[in-house]
C-alpha positions in Angstrom: 8.5 -38.1 -16.2 4.9 -36.5 -16.9 4.1 -32.8 -16.4 2.5 -33.3 -13.0 5.2 -35.3 -11.6 7.9 -33.0 -12.5 5.7 -30.0 -10.7 5.3 -32.6 -7.6 9.0 -32.9 -7.4 9.6 -29.1 -7.7 7.0 -28.4 -5.2 8.5 -30.4 -2.7 12.1 -29.4 -3.3 10.7 -25.5 -2.8 9.0 -26.7 0.6 12.2 -28.1 2.0 14.2 -25.0 0.6 11.4 -22.7 2.3 11.6 -24.5 5.7 15.5 -24.6 5.7 15.4 -20.6 5.1 12.4 -19.4 7.3 10.6 -21.9 9.2 13.8 -24.3 10.7 14.8 -23.6 14.2 18.0 -22.9 12.8 16.7 -20.3 10.4 14.8 -18.5 12.8 18.5 -18.0 15.0 20.1 -17.0 11.9 17.4 -14.3 11.1 17.7 -13.1 14.7 21.4 -12.2 14.0 20.3 -10.7 10.5 17.8 -8.6 12.1 20.0 -7.3 14.6 22.9 -6.8 11.9 20.6 -4.7 9.5 18.7 -3.0 12.3 20.1 0.6 11.7 20.1 0.2 8.1 16.3 -1.0 7.9 15.5 1.9 10.3 16.8 4.5 8.6 15.1 2.9 5.1 11.9 2.5 6.8 12.2 6.1 8.1 12.6 7.2 4.5 9.7 4.9 3.2 6.9 5.7 6.1 7.3 9.1 5.9 7.2 9.8 2.1 4.2 7.4 2.4 2.3 9.4 5.6 2.9 13.0 3.9 1.6 11.9 0.9 -1.5 10.3 2.2 -2.4 13.7 4.2 -3.9 14.7 0.5 -7.0 12.5 0.9 -7.6 14.3 4.2 -7.0 18.0 3.3 -8.9 17.6 0.0 -11.0 14.8 0.0 -11.7 14.7 3.7 -11.1 10.9 4.6 -10.2 10.4 8.4 -6.9 9.2 9.4 -8.9 5.7 10.5 -9.9 5.4 7.0 -6.5 5.6 5.4 -4.7 2.2 5.5 -1.4 3.4 5.3 -1.9 5.1 8.7 -3.0 1.9 10.1 -0.3 -0.6 9.5 0.1 -1.1 13.2 0.6 -3.9 15.6 0.7 -4.6 18.9 3.3 -7.5 20.1 2.2 -10.1 22.6 4.0 -13.3 23.9 1.9 -16.6 23.7 0.6 -18.1 26.8 2.1 -21.7 27.6 -0.8 -23.7 26.0 -0.7 -21.2 23.0 3.1 -22.0 22.8 2.8 -25.6 23.1 0.4 -25.4 20.0 3.1 -23.3 17.9 2.1 -19.9 18.3 5.9 -17.9 18.6 4.3 -14.4 18.7 0.9 -12.7 18.8 0.3 -9.6 16.5 -2.8 -7.6 17.0 -3.9 -5.1 14.5 -4.2 -1.6 15.8 -5.9 1.6 14.5 -4.0 4.7 14.7 -6.4 6.2 17.0 -6.3 3.5 19.4 -2.2 3.8 19.4 -1.4 7.1 19.3 -3.5 9.2 22.0 -1.8 6.5 24.5 1.7 7.1 23.4 1.2 11.4 23.6 -0.9 11.4 26.8 -0.7 15.2 27.4 -2.9 15.7 24.1 -5.0 12.7 24.4 -8.2 14.3 24.5 -7.3 16.7 21.3 -6.0 13.7 19.5 -9.5 11.7 20.5 -11.5 14.3 18.8 -9.4 14.7 15.7 -9.3 10.9 15.0 -13.4 11.0 15.1 -13.1 13.3 11.8 -10.1 14.5 10.9 -11.0 16.9 8.5 -13.3 18.7 10.7 -10.7 19.1 13.4 -7.7 20.1 11.1 -6.9 22.7 13.8 -5.8 20.4 15.8 -2.3 19.7 13.4 -2.9 22.7 11.3 -2.4 26.5 12.0 -6.4 27.7 12.4 -5.7 30.2 9.3 -4.7 27.4 7.2 -7.5 25.2 8.6 -10.0 27.6 7.7 -8.8 27.9 4.2 -8.8 24.4 3.6 -12.4 24.0 4.9 -13.6 26.7 2.7 -13.4 25.3 -0.8 -12.9 21.6 -0.3 -13.0 18.6 -3.1 -14.9 16.5 -1.0 -17.6 13.5 -1.1 -20.7 14.2 -3.0 -24.0 14.5 -1.3 -27.2 13.9 -3.6 -29.3 17.2 -3.8 -26.5 19.2 -1.7 -23.0 19.3 -3.7 -22.4 20.6 -6.7 -21.8 19.0 -10.0 -18.5 18.3 -11.0 -17.1 19.8 -7.6 -17.4 16.6 -5.6 -16.6 12.9 -5.7 -18.6 9.8 -5.4 -17.3 6.8 -3.7 -18.5 3.6 -4.2 -16.7 0.7 -2.4 -14.3 0.4 -5.0 -13.4 3.8 -5.4 -13.2 4.4 -1.4 -10.7 1.7 -1.4 -8.6 2.9 -4.1 -8.5 6.4 -2.4 -7.5 5.1 0.9 -5.2 2.0 0.3 -4.8 1.1 -3.5 -4.0 4.6 -4.8 -0.8 4.8 -2.2 0.1 1.1 -3.0 0.5 2.0 -6.8 2.2 5.2 -6.2 4.6 4.3 -3.4 5.6 0.5 -3.6 8.4 -0.1 -6.4 8.0 0.8 -10.0 8.5 2.8 -12.9 6.4 5.9 -13.2 5.0 5.1 -16.6 3.4 2.1 -15.0 2.5 4.0 -12.1 0.4 6.0 -14.4 -0.9 3.2 -16.4 -2.6 1.7 -13.5 -4.1 5.2 -12.3 -5.4 5.8 -16.1 -6.9 1.9 -16.1 -8.3 2.6 -12.7 -10.0 6.0 -13.4 -11.6 4.4 -16.8 -13.0 1.2 -14.8 -14.2 3.3 -12.1 -15.7 6.0 -13.8 -13.4 8.6 -11.9 -12.5 12.1 -13.0 -9.6 12.2 -15.3 -8.6 15.6 -13.4 -8.9 14.0 -10.1 -6.2 11.5 -11.0 -4.0 13.8 -12.7 -4.0 15.9 -9.6 -3.5 13.3 -7.1 -0.5 11.6 -9.4 0.9 15.1 -9.5 1.0 15.7 -6.1 2.4 12.1 -4.6 5.2 12.7 -7.7 6.0 16.1 -6.0 6.1 15.0 -2.6 8.6 12.1 -3.4 10.4 14.7 -5.0 10.9 16.9 -2.2 12.5 13.9 -0.1 15.2 14.1 -2.5 15.1 18.0 -3.8 13.9 20.1 -1.1 14.9 20.0 2.3 11.8 20.9 4.6 11.0 21.4 8.1 9.9 17.8 9.6 10.6 16.1 6.4 14.1 15.9 5.1 17.1 14.0 6.1 20.7 15.6 7.0 23.2 13.7 4.3 20.3 12.6 2.0 18.0 15.5 1.2 19.4 18.3 -1.0 19.1 22.0 -0.6 17.7 24.0 -3.5 20.4 25.0 -5.5 20.9 29.3 -5.0 19.8 30.1 -8.6 16.7 27.6 -8.3 15.7 28.5 -4.7 11.7 28.4 -4.2 11.7 25.6 -7.0 10.6 22.1 -6.9 11.4 19.8 -9.7 9.1 16.7 -10.2 7.7 14.4 -12.8 4.1 15.5 -13.7 1.3 13.6 -15.2 2.7 13.9 -18.7 5.9 12.4 -17.6 7.8 15.7 -17.9 9.9 17.2 -15.4 8.6 20.4 -14.2 9.4 23.1 -11.8 6.8 24.9 -9.3 7.4 27.4 -6.6 7.7 25.5 -3.3 7.5 27.3 0.2 6.2 24.3 2.6 4.8 20.7 1.8 1.0 22.0 2.0 1.8 23.7 -1.0 1.8 20.2 -2.9 -0.6 19.1 -0.7 -3.6 21.0 -0.9 -1.9 24.2 -3.0 -2.8 24.9 -6.7 -0.4 25.4 -9.5 -1.3 26.8 -12.8 -1.2 24.5 -15.5 -0.7 21.7 -13.0 -3.9 21.4 -11.3 -7.7 21.8 -12.0 -10.0 24.7 -10.8 -11.8 23.5 -7.7 -9.5 21.0 -6.8 -7.1 22.7 -4.7 -7.1 25.8 -2.0 -5.1 28.9 -1.6 -2.3 28.3 0.7 -0.6 31.8 0.4 0.9 32.4 4.2 -1.9 34.0 6.3 -0.5 37.0 8.4 1.9 36.0 11.0 1.8 32.4 10.4 5.4 31.2 9.0 4.6 27.1 9.5 1.2 25.9 8.6 1.6 22.6 10.8 1.7 23.5 14.0 5.3 23.5 16.4 3.3 23.7 19.4 0.8 21.2 20.7 0.1 18.2 18.7 2.7 18.0 15.9 1.7 15.7 12.8 5.5 14.9 12.6 5.5 13.3 16.0 2.2 11.4 15.2 4.3 10.1 12.3 7.2 9.2 14.4 4.6 7.2 16.6 4.1 5.1 13.5 7.7 4.7 12.4 8.8 3.7 15.8 5.7 0.9 16.1 7.4 -0.7 12.7 11.1 -0.3 13.9 9.8 -2.2 17.0 9.0 -5.1 15.2 12.0 -5.6 13.3 13.8 -8.0 15.6 10.4 -10.2 16.1 10.4 -10.9 12.2 12.0 -14.2 12.7 9.3 -15.5 15.0 6.5 -13.9 12.8 7.9 -15.6 9.5 7.7 -19.0 11.4 4.9 -18.6 13.4 2.2 -21.4 14.3 4.7 -24.4 14.3 5.3 -26.5 17.2 9.2 -27.6 18.1 8.5 -30.9 16.2 7.9 -29.0 13.1 10.3 -26.7 13.7 13.3 -29.4 13.8 11.8 -31.7 10.9 10.7 -30.4 7.8 8.4 -33.3 6.6 6.2 -32.5 9.8 5.5 -29.0 9.2 1.8 -28.3 8.6 2.9 -24.4 7.5 4.5 -25.7 4.4 1.1 -27.2 3.1 -0.3 -23.5 3.0 3.3 -22.7 1.4 2.6 -25.4 -1.4 -0.8 -24.7 -2.5 -0.8 -21.6 -3.9 2.4 -22.6 -5.5 0.7 -25.6 -7.3 -2.0 -23.1 -8.2 0.3 -20.8 -9.6 2.2 -23.3 -11.7 -1.3 -24.7 -13.2 -2.4 -20.9 -14.0 1.1 -20.5 -16.1 0.5 -24.0 -17.7 -2.9 -22.9 -18.8 -2.2 -19.5 -19.6 0.5 -20.7 -21.9 -1.6 -23.0 -23.9 -4.5 -20.3 -24.1 -2.0 -17.9 -25.4 -0.1 -19.9 -27.9 -3.2 -20.9 -29.8 -3.9 -17.1 -30.1 -0.3 -16.3 -30.8 1.7 -19.3 -32.0 4.9 -17.0 -32.6 4.8 -15.2 -29.4 8.1 -14.9 -27.8 9.1 -15.8 -24.5 9.1 -12.2 -23.0 5.6 -11.3 -24.3 4.5 -15.1 -23.1 5.9 -14.0 -19.6 3.8 -11.0 -19.7 0.7 -12.7 -20.1 1.5 -15.0 -17.2 2.3 -12.1 -14.9 -0.9 -10.5 -15.8 -2.9 -13.7 -15.0 -0.8 -14.1 -11.9 -1.2 -10.5 -10.7 -5.1 -11.1 -11.0 -4.8 -14.2 -9.0 -2.6 -12.6 -6.2 -4.6 -9.2 -5.8 -8.1 -11.4 -5.2 -6.0 -13.6 -2.7 -4.2 -10.8 -0.8 -3.0 -13.0 2.3 -0.2 -10.7 3.4 -0.4 -7.6 1.8 -2.2 -4.4 1.5 -3.0 -2.2 -1.3 -5.5 -4.8 -3.4 -8.6 -3.8 -1.3 -9.9 -2.1 -4.2 -9.9 -5.2 -6.5 -12.0 -7.1 -4.1 -14.6 -4.5 -3.9 -14.9 -4.1 -8.1 -17.9 -5.7 -9.6 -17.1 -8.0 -11.9 -17.3 -6.0 -15.0 -15.1 -3.3 -13.2 -12.3 -5.8 -12.6 -12.2 -7.3 -16.3 -12.4 -3.7 -17.6 -9.4 -2.9 -15.3 -7.5 -6.1 -15.9 -8.0 -5.5 -19.7 -7.0 -1.7 -19.7 -4.1 -2.3 -17.5 -2.2 -5.1 -19.7 -3.6 -3.7 -23.1 -1.5 -0.5 -21.8 1.7 -2.8 -21.3 1.8 -3.8 -24.8 -0.7 -7.1 -24.8 -3.2 -8.1 -27.4 -6.7 -6.9 -26.1 -8.3 -9.9 -28.0 -6.0 -12.4 -26.4 -6.6 -10.9 -22.9 -10.2 -11.1 -23.5 -10.1 -14.8 -24.2 -7.7 -15.4 -21.3 -9.8 -13.7 -18.9 -12.8 -15.9 -20.0 -11.0 -18.9 -19.9 -9.1 -18.5 -16.6 -11.4 -16.2 -14.4 -13.5 -19.2 -13.3 -10.1 -21.2 -12.0 -8.9 -17.7 -10.2 -11.9 -17.8 -8.1 -12.0 -21.2 -7.4 -8.1 -21.3 -6.3 -8.9 -18.3 -4.3 -11.7 -19.7 -2.1 -10.0 -22.8 -1.5 -6.7 -21.0 -0.7 -8.9 -18.6 2.0 -10.8 -22.0 3.5 -7.4 -24.0 3.9 -5.8 -21.0 5.7 -8.7 -20.2 7.8 -8.7 -24.3 8.6 -4.8 -24.1 9.8 -5.4 -20.8 11.7 -8.4 -22.3 13.5 -6.3 -25.6 14.7 -3.7 -23.3 15.9 -5.4 -20.4 17.7 -8.8 -22.1 19.0 -8.5 -23.4 22.4 -9.4 -27.1 22.9 
């Protein structure tokens, strides 16, 4: 049996397994039962993850001036709606409409709708909506904000072509908050800084702050950011100290009073001058974030509740766009073709990668060969980005920026740069062709299911 035939049979078998596990009528009911069984557990895990990510993303508002509508982690929100009869007959099981944070929260906190609408128009200029006025004014006096030609001081502002903007609003948090070891996170950030010409000091400061906020969740119980029976109270002899892993991958301890210290404050030897604000408590102010009026924790809670409300509709979302006939007989499901296409493309890319790499490195071991394949699949996946957030930076990069980032990232992982150069030159055109075809086939499928006849 030839290689093509083997792959064809493997794809057929994987399609069948995928249908039985996720797309069939029985699997929908099974996943409903599972979603109810894990509802409490997933509610807790999502609470831990979402609050960590949202508190962390406030850094780019407090220091860089990005609004909440710009920062992607605040906008992973969806409105659930049932289909009408015609849509249901065509296979639409659930309708999910994407929302912005500025559209969701004012409706859920109506008593502060006017203040919130102004805040979301320009989060940085309206910081006093969520932060005590003394702190808000201090933060506005010395921000490290977007540069304006002829106005901003050299090295006291950052400049944001589209790729840099997408990195700061989205990919930064995908790198640092999704699963992965901290050394890999650092390698990705350094590769990004080099490819996009971002100041090294800015990347260092962002890494330290994001690492510290993750540490707070575990090591320093904080008002609005702590969990009973999960977050530790500081040891008596270390009270007021926060341990975290810094950019040099060393464990350091810094003075700590409130979360704003690591979001916008500064620490000697850990921050660069002009990249932080002094956050010593103003007179008569105990907590920097408001406790009366609009509470940032309440806004975060609405984001979490939006996620939690969608847990039990996951089975319908996963099996969406299938008629009853397709849900009862796997050979009838057109959804399987949208699953099979990228699988066959992945197999071809892996086979092509192996043939190129073995010519350059004949004695390569299986582990290193797998790394080369992972590098190619990472490039393919980030450019395709059908169902995940955090890849926006890659699609915004110029060709040279993308190549330089990819070479730097995987050279740091221990791969040979010369082999990577050869690999990129040989597979880049194929990746572009496959990405274009995958997008076209998906749009064709969705038009068929969603457009009324």
